[in-house]
C-alpha positions as CSV (number, residue, x, y, z in Angstrom):
1,X,0.0,-0.1,-0.2
2,X,1.4,3.2,-1.0
3,X,2.5,6.3,1.2
4,X,-0.4,8.5,-0.9
5,X,-3.0,5.9,0.3
6,X,-2.0,5.9,3.8
7,X,-1.8,9.9,4.4
8,X,-4.9,11.5,3.2
9,X,-4.6,15.2,3.8
10,X,-7.1,15.1,6.9
11,X,-5.1,12.8,8.8
12,X,-2.7,15.6,9.4
13,X,-4.8,18.7,10.3
14,X,-7.0,18.9,12.9
15,X,-10.5,17.1,12.1
16,X,-13.9,17.5,13.2
17,X,-15.1,14.6,11.4
18,X,-18.5,15.8,10.4
19,X,-18.2,13.8,7.1
20,X,-17.2,10.2,6.6
21,X,-14.0,9.6,4.3
22,X,-14.7,9.0,0.5
23,X,-14.0,5.4,-0.4
24,X,-11.4,3.9,-2.1
25,X,-12.0,1.4,-5.0
26,X,-10.1,-1.3,-2.9
27,X,-12.5,-0.3,0.1
28,X,-15.7,-2.0,-0.4
29,X,-14.1,-5.0,-1.8
30,X,-11.8,-5.3,0.8
31,X,-14.7,-4.7,3.5
32,X,-16.5,-7.8,1.7
33,X,-13.6,-10.0,2.0
34,X,-13.4,-9.3,5.6
35,X,-17.5,-9.8,6.3
36,X,-17.6,-12.6,4.3
37,X,-14.1,-14.1,5.6
38,X,-15.5,-13.4,9.6
39,X,-19.1,-15.3,8.4
40,X,-17.4,-18.3,7.1
41,X,-14.5,-18.6,9.5
42,X,-17.4,-18.4,12.4
43,X,-19.5,-20.8,10.7
44,X,-16.9,-23.7,10.4
45,X,-17.4,-26.4,12.3
46,X,-20.4,-24.6,14.4
47,X,-22.6,-27.9,15.0
48,X,-19.5,-29.3,16.8
49,X,-20.5,-27.1,19.8
50,X,-23.8,-29.2,20.3
51,X,-26.0,-27.5,22.7
52,X,-23.3,-25.0,23.7
53,X,-24.2,-23.9,26.7
54,X,-27.1,-26.0,27.6
55,X,-28.3,-23.8,30.5
56,X,-29.2,-21.2,27.8
57,X,-30.4,-23.5,25.3
58,X,-32.7,-25.2,27.6
59,X,-33.8,-21.5,28.0
60,X,-33.9,-20.8,24.1
61,X,-36.3,-24.2,23.8
62,X,-38.3,-22.8,26.7
63,X,-38.8,-19.6,25.1
64,X,-39.7,-21.0,21.5
65,X,-42.4,-22.7,23.2
66,X,-44.1,-20.3,25.6
67,X,-44.0,-16.5,25.1
68,X,-44.4,-16.0,28.8
69,X,-40.8,-17.6,29.1
70,X,-39.8,-15.5,26.2
71,X,-40.6,-12.3,27.8
72,X,-39.4,-13.6,31.4
73,X,-36.2,-15.6,30.3
74,X,-37.6,-18.9,32.2
75,X,-35.6,-22.0,32.1
76,X,-38.4,-24.0,31.2
77,X,-41.7,-23.5,29.7
78,X,-43.5,-24.5,32.6
79,X,-42.3,-21.1,34.1
80,X,-40.9,-22.2,37.5
81,X,-37.4,-20.0,37.3
82,X,-35.8,-17.8,35.0
83,X,-32.0,-17.9,34.0
84,X,-29.7,-15.6,35.7
85,X,-30.0,-12.8,33.2
86,X,-32.1,-10.6,31.9
87,X,-33.8,-12.3,28.4
88,X,-32.5,-9.9,25.9
89,X,-29.6,-12.4,24.8
90,X,-32.2,-15.3,24.2
91,X,-34.8,-13.3,22.5
92,X,-32.8,-13.8,19.2
93,X,-32.2,-17.3,19.4
94,X,-35.7,-18.2,20.5
95,X,-37.1,-16.2,17.3
96,X,-34.5,-18.7,15.2
97,X,-35.8,-21.5,16.9
98,X,-39.5,-20.6,16.3
99,X,-38.6,-20.1,12.5
100,X,-36.1,-23.4,12.1
101,X,-36.8,-25.6,15.0
102,X,-34.6,-26.5,17.7
103,X,-30.9,-27.4,16.7
104,X,-27.5,-26.4,17.5
105,X,-27.4,-24.4,14.5
106,X,-30.9,-22.4,15.0
107,X,-29.5,-21.5,18.3
108,X,-25.8,-20.5,17.5
109,X,-26.1,-18.9,14.0
110,X,-27.6,-15.9,15.6
111,X,-24.9,-15.3,17.6
112,X,-22.2,-15.7,14.4
113,X,-24.5,-12.9,13.0
114,X,-23.7,-10.8,15.8
115,X,-20.4,-11.4,15.8
116,X,-20.3,-10.1,11.7
117,X,-22.7,-7.2,12.5
118,X,-20.1,-6.2,15.3
119,X,-17.0,-6.1,13.0
120,X,-19.0,-4.3,10.6
121,X,-19.8,-1.6,13.5
122,X,-16.1,-1.1,14.4
123,X,-15.1,-0.5,10.8
124,X,-17.4,2.1,10.4
125,X,-17.0,3.4,14.1
126,X,-13.2,3.5,13.6
127,X,-13.2,4.3,10.0
128,X,-15.1,7.8,10.4
129,X,-12.3,8.7,12.6
130,X,-9.2,7.2,10.9
131,X,-10.1,6.2,7.5
132,X,-10.9,3.0,5.4
133,X,-7.2,1.2,6.3
134,X,-7.8,1.8,10.2
135,X,-11.3,0.6,10.0
136,X,-10.2,-2.6,8.0
137,X,-7.2,-3.3,10.2
138,X,-9.6,-2.5,13.6
139,X,-12.2,-5.2,12.1
140,X,-9.8,-7.7,11.5
141,X,-8.3,-7.5,14.7
142,X,-11.6,-8.0,16.5
143,X,-12.4,-10.8,14.2
144,X,-8.9,-12.7,15.0
145,X,-9.3,-12.1,18.6
146,X,-9.3,-15.6,20.0
147,X,-11.8,-14.7,23.0
148,X,-14.3,-13.2,20.1
149,X,-14.1,-16.0,17.9
150,X,-15.3,-18.1,21.1
151,X,-18.0,-16.3,22.1
152,X,-19.7,-15.1,18.8
153,X,-20.1,-19.0,18.1
154,X,-21.5,-19.6,21.7
155,X,-24.9,-18.9,23.3
156,X,-23.7,-16.8,26.3
157,X,-25.2,-13.4,26.8
158,X,-21.8,-11.8,25.8
159,X,-22.3,-11.6,21.9
160,X,-25.2,-9.5,22.4
161,X,-23.7,-7.3,25.3
162,X,-20.6,-6.8,22.8
163,X,-22.8,-6.1,19.7
164,X,-24.9,-3.1,21.8
165,X,-21.5,-1.6,23.4
166,X,-20.0,-1.0,20.0
167,X,-23.5,0.4,18.6
168,X,-23.3,3.0,21.5
169,X,-19.8,3.8,20.6
170,X,-20.8,4.2,17.0
171,X,-23.6,6.5,18.0
172,X,-21.5,8.5,20.3
173,X,-18.8,9.6,17.9
174,X,-21.8,10.2,15.2
175,X,-22.9,12.7,18.1
176,X,-19.2,14.1,18.8
177,X,-19.3,14.8,14.7
178,X,-22.7,17.1,14.7
179,X,-23.8,17.7,18.2
180,X,-27.5,16.1,17.6
181,X,-29.6,15.1,20.3
182,X,-30.9,12.1,18.4
183,X,-27.4,10.4,18.6
184,X,-27.0,11.1,22.5
185,X,-30.4,9.3,22.5
186,X,-29.6,6.5,20.5
187,X,-26.5,5.8,22.4
188,X,-28.3,5.4,25.8
189,X,-30.8,3.0,23.8
190,X,-28.0,0.8,23.1
191,X,-26.5,0.6,26.4
192,X,-30.2,0.0,27.8
193,X,-30.7,-2.8,25.4
194,X,-27.0,-4.3,26.6
195,X,-28.3,-3.8,30.2
196,X,-30.9,-6.5,29.2
197,X,-28.4,-8.9,28.1
198,X,-26.0,-9.0,31.1
199,X,-27.0,-6.3,33.4
200,X,-24.7,-3.8,35.2
201,X,-21.4,-5.2,33.1
202,X,-22.9,-2.7,30.2
203,X,-22.3,0.3,32.5
204,X,-18.3,0.0,32.4
205,X,-18.2,1.7,29.1
206,X,-20.4,4.5,30.0
207,X,-17.8,6.6,31.8
208,X,-15.9,6.7,28.4
209,X,-19.2,7.5,26.1
210,X,-19.6,10.6,28.8
211,X,-16.1,11.8,29.1
212,X,-15.9,11.7,25.2
213,X,-18.9,14.1,24.9
214,X,-18.0,16.0,27.6
215,X,-14.8,16.8,25.9
216,X,-15.6,16.5,22.3
217,X,-19.2,17.5,21.9
218,X,-19.9,20.6,19.4
219,X,-22.3,22.5,21.9
220,X,-21.5,24.6,24.8
221,X,-20.8,22.9,28.1
222,X,-24.2,23.5,29.4
223,X,-26.0,21.7,26.3
224,X,-23.7,19.0,26.5
225,X,-24.4,18.2,30.0
226,X,-28.1,18.5,29.0
227,X,-27.6,16.1,26.2
228,X,-25.7,13.7,28.6
229,X,-28.9,14.0,31.1
230,X,-31.0,12.9,27.6
231,X,-28.5,9.5,26.9
232,X,-28.9,8.9,30.8
233,X,-33.0,8.8,30.5
234,X,-33.0,7.1,27.4
235,X,-30.6,4.5,28.8
236,X,-33.2,4.1,31.7
237,X,-36.3,3.8,29.6
238,X,-34.4,1.2,27.5
239,X,-33.7,-1.2,30.3
240,X,-36.4,0.2,32.8
241,X,-39.5,-0.7,30.9
242,X,-38.7,-4.7,31.2
243,X,-37.5,-4.1,35.0
244,X,-40.6,-2.4,36.0
245,X,-42.6,-4.8,34.0
246,X,-41.1,-7.7,36.0
247,X,-41.2,-5.8,39.5
248,X,-44.8,-5.2,38.9
249,X,-46.3,-8.7,37.5
250,X,-47.7,-10.6,40.3
251,X,-45.1,-12.8,41.8
252,X,-47.9,-15.5,41.6
253,X,-48.2,-15.3,37.9
254,X,-44.5,-15.0,37.1
255,X,-41.3,-17.4,37.3
256,X,-38.9,-16.8,40.2
257,X,-36.2,-14.5,39.2
258,X,-33.2,-17.1,39.1
259,X,-30.2,-15.8,41.0
260,X,-32.2,-14.0,43.8
261,X,-32.9,-15.1,47.1
262,X,-36.1,-13.3,47.4
263,X,-37.8,-13.4,43.9
264,X,-36.5,-9.8,43.1
265,X,-34.9,-8.7,39.9
266,X,-33.2,-5.9,41.7
267,X,-32.0,-8.0,43.9
268,X,-30.3,-9.7,41.2
269,X,-29.5,-6.7,39.3
270,X,-27.5,-5.2,42.4
271,X,-26.3,-8.4,44.1
272,X,-25.8,-11.3,42.5
273,X,-25.2,-9.7,39.2
274,X,-24.1,-6.7,40.7
275,X,-21.9,-5.4,43.5
276,X,-21.4,-8.9,44.4
277,X,-19.0,-9.5,41.2
278,X,-17.0,-6.6,42.4
279,X,-16.8,-7.3,46.4
280,X,-17.0,-11.5,46.1
281,X,-20.0,-11.6,48.4
282,X,-22.4,-13.3,45.8
283,X,-25.2,-14.9,47.8
284,X,-26.1,-18.1,46.2
285,X,-23.0,-18.5,44.2
286,X,-20.5,-21.6,44.1
287,X,-18.3,-19.9,47.0
288,X,-16.9,-16.7,47.8
289,X,-14.2,-15.4,45.3
290,X,-11.8,-14.6,48.0
291,X,-9.1,-16.7,49.6
292,X,-10.1,-20.0,51.1
293,X,-8.7,-22.3,53.5
294,X,-5.0,-21.9,51.8
295,X,-6.2,-22.5,48.7
296,X,-6.2,-19.1,47.1
297,X,-8.8,-17.4,44.7
298,X,-11.6,-19.4,43.5
299,X,-11.5,-17.2,40.2
300,X,-7.7,-16.4,40.0
301,X,-5.6,-14.0,41.7
302,X,-6.5,-10.1,41.3
303,X,-4.3,-7.3,40.6
304,X,-3.0,-5.3,37.6
305,X,-1.4,-8.6,35.7
306,X,-4.3,-10.8,35.8
307,X,-4.9,-10.1,32.1
308,X,-1.7,-11.6,31.2
309,X,-1.9,-14.6,33.4
310,X,-2.3,-18.2,31.7
311,X,-5.9,-18.5,32.0
312,X,-6.6,-14.9,30.3
313,X,-3.5,-14.3,28.5
314,X,-4.2,-16.1,25.2
315,X,-7.6,-15.1,25.1
316,X,-7.3,-11.2,24.9
317,X,-3.9,-9.9,26.0
318,X,-1.8,-10.4,22.3
319,X,-2.2,-6.3,21.8
320,X,-3.1,-4.9,25.2
321,X,0.3,-3.3,25.4
322,X,0.5,-1.8,21.7
323,X,-3.0,-0.6,22.4
324,X,-1.8,1.1,25.1
325,X,1.2,2.8,23.2
326,X,-1.1,3.6,20.5
327,X,-3.2,5.8,23.1
328,X,-0.7,7.5,24.6
329,X,0.9,8.2,21.3
330,X,-2.0,9.1,19.5
331,X,-2.8,11.6,22.3
332,X,0.2,13.1,21.9
333,X,0.3,13.8,18.2
334,X,-3.4,15.1,18.5
335,X,-2.3,17.4,21.6
336,X,-2.8,21.0,19.5
337,X,-5.9,19.8,17.8
338,X,-9.0,21.8,18.6
339,X,-11.5,20.6,21.4
340,X,-13.9,18.9,19.1
341,X,-11.0,17.1,17.2
342,X,-12.8,13.6,16.1
343,X,-9.7,11.5,16.2
344,X,-8.7,12.4,20.0
345,X,-12.2,12.1,20.9
346,X,-12.2,8.5,19.6
347,X,-9.0,7.6,21.4
348,X,-10.3,9.2,24.5
349,X,-13.6,6.6,23.9
350,X,-11.6,3.8,23.1
351,X,-9.0,4.6,25.7
352,X,-11.4,4.8,28.2
353,X,-13.4,1.7,27.6
354,X,-10.2,-0.2,27.7
355,X,-8.9,1.3,31.3
356,X,-11.9,1.2,33.0
357,X,-13.0,-2.3,32.1
358,X,-9.6,-3.6,32.1
359,X,-9.1,-2.5,36.0
360,X,-12.4,-3.7,36.9
361,X,-12.0,-7.3,35.4
362,X,-8.4,-6.9,37.0
363,X,-9.4,-6.4,40.4
364,X,-13.0,-7.8,40.9
365,X,-13.1,-10.2,43.9
366,X,-16.2,-12.2,42.7
367,X,-17.1,-14.5,40.0
368,X,-14.7,-14.0,37.0
369,X,-14.3,-16.1,33.8
370,X,-12.0,-16.0,31.2
371,X,-14.4,-15.1,28.6
372,X,-15.9,-12.2,30.1
373,X,-12.6,-10.6,28.6
374,X,-14.4,-10.4,25.2
375,X,-15.7,-7.1,26.3
376,X,-12.2,-5.6,26.1
377,X,-11.9,-7.0,22.3
378,X,-13.4,-3.8,20.5
379,X,-11.5,-1.4,22.6
380,X,-8.3,-3.3,21.8
381,X,-8.8,-3.7,18.3
382,X,-9.9,-0.3,17.7
383,X,-7.2,1.1,19.6
384,X,-4.5,-1.1,17.6
385,X,-6.2,-0.4,14.2
386,X,-6.3,3.3,14.5
387,X,-2.8,3.6,16.4
388,X,-1.4,1.7,13.9
389,X,-2.7,3.6,10.9
390,X,-2.2,6.8,12.9
391,X,1.5,6.6,13.5
392,X,2.4,4.7,10.3
393,X,1.3,8.1,8.7
394,X,3.3,10.0,10.9
395,X,6.5,7.8,10.6
396,X,8.8,10.5,9.2
397,X,9.1,11.8,12.8
398,X,12.1,10.5,15.1
399,X,9.4,10.3,18.2
400,X,6.9,8.5,16.2
401,X,9.4,6.2,15.0
402,X,10.1,5.3,18.2
403,X,6.8,4.5,19.2
404,X,6.1,2.4,16.7
405,X,9.2,0.4,17.5
406,X,8.3,0.6,21.3
407,X,4.6,-1.0,20.0
408,X,6.0,-3.7,18.1
409,X,8.8,-4.7,20.8
410,X,6.2,-5.0,23.7
411,X,3.7,-7.0,21.4
412,X,6.7,-9.5,20.2
413,X,7.5,-10.0,23.9
414,X,3.8,-10.6,24.5
415,X,3.4,-13.3,21.9
416,X,6.5,-15.1,22.8
417,X,5.1,-15.2,26.5
418,X,1.9,-16.5,25.6
419,X,3.0,-18.8,22.7
420,X,5.5,-20.5,25.2
421,X,2.6,-21.4,27.8
422,X,1.4,-24.2,24.9
423,X,4.8,-24.7,23.7
424,X,3.7,-28.2,21.8
425,X,1.0,-25.7,20.1
426,X,2.8,-24.7,16.3
427,X,6.2,-24.6,18.3
428,X,7.9,-22.9,15.5
429,X,5.5,-19.7,15.8
430,X,6.8,-18.3,18.8
431,X,10.5,-18.7,17.0
432,X,9.1,-16.9,14.2
433,X,7.5,-14.1,15.7
434,X,10.4,-13.6,17.9
435,X,12.9,-13.3,15.0
436,X,10.4,-11.3,12.8
437,X,9.6,-9.0,15.7
438,X,13.1,-8.3,16.7
439,X,14.0,-7.3,13.2
440,X,11.3,-5.3,12.3
441,X,11.6,-3.4,16.0
442,X,15.2,-2.2,15.0
443,X,14.3,-1.4,11.4
444,X,11.2,0.8,12.6
445,X,14.0,3.0,14.3
446,X,15.2,4.2,10.9
447,X,13.7,6.1,7.9
448,X,12.5,3.5,5.2
449,X,12.0,3.9,1.6
450,X,8.6,3.0,-0.3
451,X,9.3,-1.0,-0.6
452,X,11.0,-1.4,2.9
453,X,8.1,0.1,4.5
454,X,5.9,-2.2,2.8
455,X,7.9,-5.1,3.9
456,X,8.1,-3.3,7.5
457,X,4.0,-3.1,7.5
458,X,3.5,-6.6,6.4
459,X,6.2,-7.7,9.1
460,X,4.6,-5.7,11.7
461,X,1.1,-7.3,10.9
462,X,2.7,-10.7,11.2
463,X,4.0,-10.2,14.4
464,X,0.9,-8.8,15.9
465,X,-1.5,-11.3,14.6
466,X,0.1,-14.3,14.2
467,X,-0.5,-15.8,17.5
468,X,-4.3,-14.8,17.5
469,X,-5.0,-16.0,14.2
470,X,-3.3,-19.7,15.4
471,X,-5.4,-19.6,18.6
472,X,-8.3,-18.6,16.6
473,X,-8.0,-21.2,14.3
474,X,-7.6,-23.8,16.9
475,X,-10.8,-22.5,18.6
476,X,-12.9,-22.6,15.5
477,X,-11.8,-26.2,14.9
478,X,-12.1,-27.3,18.7
479,X,-15.5,-27.9,19.9
480,X,-16.7,-25.9,23.2
481,X,-19.1,-26.7,25.5
482,X,-20.7,-26.1,28.9
483,X,-20.8,-22.9,31.0
484,X,-17.1,-22.1,31.2
485,X,-15.8,-22.1,27.5
486,X,-12.1,-21.3,26.6
487,X,-10.2,-20.1,23.5
488,X,-7.3,-21.3,22.2
489,X,-5.1,-24.5,22.9
490,X,-4.7,-25.4,26.9
491,X,-2.3,-24.0,29.0
492,X,-3.1,-26.0,32.1
493,X,-4.0,-23.1,33.7
494,X,-7.2,-21.3,35.0
495,X,-10.9,-21.7,35.7
496,X,-12.3,-23.7,32.8
497,X,-9.5,-25.4,31.6
498,X,-9.0,-29.2,32.0
499,X,-7.3,-30.1,35.8
500,X,-9.2,-28.1,37.8
501,X,-12.5,-30.6,37.5
502,X,-14.6,-27.8,35.7
503,X,-13.2,-28.4,32.2
504,X,-13.8,-25.4,29.5
505,X,-14.7,-28.0,27.1
506,X,-16.5,-30.5,29.3
507,X,-13.1,-31.3,30.2
508,X,-12.2,-33.1,26.9
509,X,-10.5,-30.2,24.7
510,X,-9.9,-31.7,21.2
511,X,-12.0,-35.0,21.6
512,X,-15.2,-35.1,19.6
513,X,-18.5,-33.8,21.1
514,X,-20.7,-37.0,20.9
515,X,-23.6,-37.3,23.2
516,X,-23.3,-39.2,26.1
517,X,-19.5,-39.9,25.5
518,X,-16.9,-39.1,28.5
519,X,-18.6,-36.7,30.4
520,X,-19.2,-34.3,27.7
521,X,-22.3,-32.1,28.3
522,X,-22.0,-30.0,25.1
523,X,-23.7,-32.8,22.7
524,X,-26.6,-33.7,24.5
525,X,-28.6,-36.3,23.2
526,X,-30.2,-35.2,20.2
527,X,-27.4,-32.5,19.5
528,X,-25.2,-32.6,16.5
529,X,-21.7,-34.1,17.3
530,X,-18.8,-33.2,15.6
531,X,-19.8,-35.1,12.3
532,X,-23.4,-33.8,12.8
533,X,-24.8,-37.0,14.0
534,X,-26.1,-38.1,17.4
535,X,-25.0,-41.5,19.2
536,X,-26.7,-42.9,22.0
537,X,-25.3,-42.7,25.5
538,X,-22.9,-45.3,26.2
539,X,-22.4,-45.6,29.8
540,X,-20.7,-43.3,32.7
541,X,-18.1,-41.0,31.9
542,X,-14.6,-41.0,32.7
543,X,-14.3,-37.9,35.4
544,X,-11.3,-35.4,34.7
545,X,-10.0,-33.3,37.4
546,X,-9.7,-35.7,40.0
547,X,-13.3,-36.8,40.4
548,X,-14.9,-39.8,41.1
549,X,-18.4,-41.0,40.3
550,X,-20.8,-40.7,43.4
551,X,-24.5,-41.7,44.0
552,X,-26.6,-41.4,40.9
553,X,-23.9,-41.1,38.8
554,X,-22.9,-37.5,39.9
555,X,-19.3,-36.6,40.8
556,X,-17.7,-36.2,43.7
557,X,-14.3,-35.2,45.1
558,X,-11.9,-38.0,46.1
559,X,-10.9,-36.3,49.0
560,X,-14.3,-37.1,50.8
561,X,-15.1,-32.9,50.8
562,X,-18.8,-32.9,50.7
563,X,-19.0,-29.3,50.5
564,X,-17.3,-28.8,47.0
565,X,-18.8,-28.1,43.7
566,X,-20.7,-31.5,41.9
567,X,-19.0,-30.8,38.7
568,X,-19.3,-33.9,36.4
569,X,-21.9,-36.5,36.4
570,X,-22.9,-39.3,34.5
571,X,-26.4,-39.5,32.5
572,X,-28.0,-37.7,35.6
573,X,-25.4,-34.5,34.8
574,X,-23.6,-32.4,37.5
575,X,-23.6,-29.2,38.9
576,X,-21.6,-28.0,36.1
577,X,-22.7,-30.5,33.6
578,X,-25.8,-31.2,31.8
579,X,-27.7,-34.5,32.0
580,X,-27.0,-36.7,29.2
581,X,-30.3,-39.1,29.2
582,X,-30.2,-42.6,27.4
583,X,-32.8,-43.9,25.1
584,X,-35.0,-45.8,27.8
585,X,-35.1,-42.8,30.3
586,X,-36.0,-40.5,27.2
587,X,-39.2,-42.7,26.3
588,X,-40.1,-42.9,29.6
589,X,-40.1,-38.9,29.9
590,X,-42.0,-38.5,26.6
591,X,-44.5,-41.0,27.4
592,X,-47.7,-39.0,27.8
593,X,-45.5,-36.0,28.7
594,X,-47.8,-33.2,27.4
595,X,-50.2,-34.3,30.4
596,X,-47.9,-32.7,33.0
597,X,-46.9,-29.0,33.4
598,X,-43.5,-30.7,34.1
599,X,-42.4,-34.0,32.9
600,X,-39.8,-34.4,35.7
601,X,-37.9,-31.9,38.5
602,X,-34.2,-32.2,39.1
603,X,-31.7,-30.3,41.2
604,X,-30.1,-27.7,39.7
605,X,-30.7,-25.8,35.8
606,X,-27.8,-27.8,34.1
607,X,-29.2,-31.4,35.2
608,X,-32.5,-30.3,34.1
609,X,-31.4,-29.0,30.6
610,X,-30.0,-31.9,29.5
611,X,-33.8,-33.8,29.8
612,X,-35.5,-30.7,28.7
613,X,-33.4,-30.4,25.6
614,X,-33.7,-33.9,24.6
615,X,-37.3,-34.5,25.1
616,X,-38.4,-30.7,24.1
617,X,-40.7,-31.3,27.6
618,X,-40.7,-28.6,30.6
619,X,-38.3,-29.9,33.6
620,X,-38.2,-28.2,36.5
621,X,-34.6,-26.9,37.6
622,X,-35.1,-26.9,41.5
623,X,-33.0,-24.4,43.0
624,X,-32.2,-22.5,39.6
625,X,-28.4,-22.7,38.2
626,X,-26.7,-23.1,41.4
627,X,-29.1,-25.6,43.4
628,X,-29.1,-22.4,46.0
629,X,-32.3,-20.2,45.2
630,X,-35.1,-21.0,47.2
631,X,-37.2,-22.1,44.3
632,X,-39.8,-24.0,44.5
633,X,-40.0,-24.5,48.5
634,X,-41.0,-27.8,50.0
635,X,-44.6,-26.5,50.5
636,X,-44.9,-25.3,46.7
637,X,-43.2,-28.7,45.5
638,X,-45.8,-30.8,47.7
639,X,-48.4,-28.9,46.1
640,X,-47.6,-29.2,42.6
641,X,-47.0,-32.8,43.3
642,X,-50.4,-33.0,44.9
643,X,-51.9,-31.2,42.0
644,X,-50.4,-33.9,39.6
645,X,-48.3,-31.2,37.9
646,X,-45.1,-33.1,37.8
647,X,-44.7,-36.5,36.8
648,X,-41.2,-37.6,37.9
649,X,-38.3,-36.5,40.0
650,X,-34.6,-37.3,38.8
651,X,-32.2,-37.9,41.2
652,X,-28.6,-37.1,41.4
653,X,-25.9,-36.8,44.4
654,X,-27.9,-33.9,46.5
655,X,-24.7,-32.0,47.6
656,X,-24.9,-28.5,46.5
657,X,-22.0,-26.0,46.1
658,X,-23.8,-23.4,48.0
659,X,-26.3,-25.0,49.9
660,X,-26.9,-27.1,53.3
661,X,-29.2,-29.4,54.7
662,X,-31.6,-26.6,55.4
663,X,-32.1,-25.5,52.2
664,X,-35.0,-26.2,49.9
665,X,-33.6,-28.2,47.4
666,X,-32.3,-30.5,50.4
667,X,-35.4,-30.4,52.0
668,X,-37.3,-31.8,48.5
669,X,-35.0,-34.3,48.2
670,X,-35.4,-35.6,51.4
671,X,-39.2,-35.6,51.2
672,X,-39.1,-37.4,47.6
673,X,-37.1,-40.4,49.1
674,X,-38.9,-40.7,52.2
675,X,-42.2,-40.8,50.4
676,X,-41.9,-42.2,46.8
677,X,-40.1,-45.9,45.5
678,X,-36.9,-45.0,43.6
679,X,-35.8,-47.0,40.6
680,X,-33.0,-47.0,38.2
681,X,-33.1,-45.8,34.2
682,X,-30.2,-45.6,32.0
683,X,-28.2,-44.8,35.3
684,X,-30.5,-42.1,36.7
685,X,-32.7,-42.6,39.5
686,X,-36.2,-42.1,38.9
687,X,-39.0,-41.4,41.5
688,X,-42.8,-41.3,39.8
689,X,-44.5,-38.6,41.7
690,X,-47.5,-40.2,40.6
691,X,-47.5,-43.1,42.8
692,X,-46.7,-42.5,46.2
């Protein structure tokens, strides 16, 4: 690419950014290649993920059958309890299932489309401030970020969350361009809709959005403040209508709010999904995030280096140092620009996004999973793409060349460290990155001619993207399932990796995800496996992570600790693994199943999910996700049984990660065992609640 192409006149002069740059002849074909390539890559091997997170897939199945379940986000079509998030992320998948039927593809393809849409939005947003080359590079970096490639092919709420926040950034920079009220209102609406995907996490980008407009908005200060208030009102309205409806709806005619202890969406918002994530005091969680009995942090150690640790590093950290260098250098280059300069405004927005979200993730003491870091991906991609182009245009300056060299050097070092943690994965790649990185870092310190500049640019791109592309390719080729997926090859560290008893891919990374095999909860009975087919269950699984098979096929720690999480299970599932019912059990549940509100009840949502997806009939998840929610109470359960609303109780290991013998789920289990006869079907203990 020529220097003339990379250096349009507006890149040097202050920029109000009121008009989008005119497209070059190559831009739209390049954009089409980027978007088509992203679509094809994200669709590749998609069916191997099976149900993905069966917890959410079961809720999608419920919402495709019941409009009440659709509105509230119920786990089951009988509307006993909701998932522990608002329902917006489920709505797209549920509409897809209503149109195309229940399958892995109908659930996961909407997530892929959100990913492609996010790449397109990021291109449009960065392009407006820094030109077409920066927009395309930013979109490419986002598409090949390993955790983005993971989560845009998975059915957790994070895909919609990221799309909504990027849309808010797009609207805010449009507001910076012309100061119109409508863009501020639209910004607030996107944030509000993001709240309905994952609640308070969406607010992490709000400080950057507000600061950007306060600094660079065209109107006078008083009007800017009034417009931001309008954006805040729009945000509250976009999220508040649903919250208000849930709060005002009679509790007796709606499902229990999963994740709360008092059936309150406000409690869920401010507690389990709010302050509890920051301080670790999450009522109903697995266990607190703080140090416990010398075992350290359950969710990993907190601190400024958390994002670079083995559990998180390969997911997101590849270009964080380069993005920070680009942020500082870009702000310096725009130091003399007018207050309304569009480039500086964009840098403040993306930089604030990265810093606030990154610091919160680094120091939060509550539940923290590696895939949360996908929220950082757009900011890193935007800073890397815009910063690279901005600095490259000004490379005749000595200090800019130093900044380029520093950015390349720290990227080389980061890639070397991250690739060394999985040394058996493409072992030559880290050496190639090291050699190329050292060479081009030195070369960037000196003026380069046209041909050498092109070679240097391509080498820098290789250094920065080789690692993420390799990790992303591995992510696309590897089936992922369960509640805690991880991208890239195994580093042997972190919650959700094999060896910790939870397994990011059902504990069987790289193995075909066939139903009923090796404790893999991704491909439940009836879900497509790696070859698009399905296989019947073949008995009890091998339990990774130092676990043994306990009562009714559930996993238990070998050390005899009965308070630890029941993670992997046999056909009946476990705390973190969905059930994998055999053919005889499915036939038993389906026989006359439509005559009951719930064809069965069982402890915790993951156990219930497998039965529900296999039969497409409502299964009551007693206690919600962690089995610790007081829903239903023993009295309510007894009333349901007396009214003939529940056919079977499906047993499992009754030890709960956050429960005790006084919990409602323990009381229900004891009552069922005392009053009904047990029999075993396909390795699962079954109690017929209609035959006392």
